[in-house]
N, C-alpha and C positions, 0 to 999 in steps of 0.2 A: 577698161572699166573706167567707170568715172572719178573724179577727184572730189569727193562731196565736201571736203572743208573747203576747197577752192570755191565751189557752187555756191556754200552757204555764206562763205565771207565776201564774195561778189555780189550776191544776192542782198547781202543787209546792207553794202554801202549803199546800193540803189533804192532798196527802203528807207535808209536812213536820207537821203537828198530827197526823195520823194516825200517823207512826214514833213522835212523842213519846207518845202516848197509849198505845200497848203498851210503850213501853218505862218506863212508870211504875212504881213512885214515884221511878227513877234519872234523875238529870242527865244528858244526851247530848251529849258534844262535837261541834264544829261537822265535824269530819273525819268522824264517823260519817252525819251527816246529808247530806254531801257525797256519801258513797258511794250512799246510797239515791237521792240525784238522779241521780247518773251510770247506776246502773241503769234511771233511766226516760229520761233525756237525756243521752245519752254525752258531749256537750259542754257540761254543767254546770260552772261555775266557782266558785271559795269566794266571789268578790264577788259573785255571784249568789245564792249561798244566805244571805251576810250581811245583805244589802239584802232578802230575803224574811222571814227571822228579825227585821231591825228593823220590817218592816213589821207582821207577826204582835206583836209586843212593844208597837208603838205603838196598837195594838187592844187591848192587854190581854190577850191570848189565851196568851201566854207571857211567860217574865220570862227575861231575858238577865243573864248572869254573865260579865263581862269579866276574863279572869285577867290579871296582869301580865305573864305570858308571851306573851301575846298570842292566847290560846286564846279561844274562846267557848263557855259552855255553857248549854242550853236547858232549860227545865223549862216545862209545862204550866201555868198558873193555871188556876183554877176556873172561870172563863168558858171557857178553852179546852178542859178536861174536858166542860164541857155542850156545846160543837159538835159535840164528837166523838162524843157518847154521843146527839145529837140531841133533847136536853130543852129546847133553846132554839134561836129561829131564828136561819139564820145569814146576816149582811148579804152583802152583793152582795162581791164582792173574791177570795172563796174559793170554788173549784169543789167544794162538797160534794155529792157525789151525791144525788139525790131517795130519800127514804126509800121504798122499792118495796115491802119486806115487810110492812108494816101498812097497812091503808087507813083 
């Protein structure tokens, strides 16, 4: 039986990274990332986004700036760019698709 929560969590992490990658070189506020998550999973919550952003920041794939107003802004790090560009291996915990377009 599939663990749907694990699949959702890991897929969301990949989609957050990919969204930040396409938005480079600009920072992205958590609200925009929540909108992306809601497009994929309509029941996504701000807490869920912050939890996954924190996970990715702990893995040094992105950096977080927490504004005094309470808003979080995310930027990819060098390692995050490399994961998105498929130039390094992706450790478990992120549902990065297999690179099928090159053998």
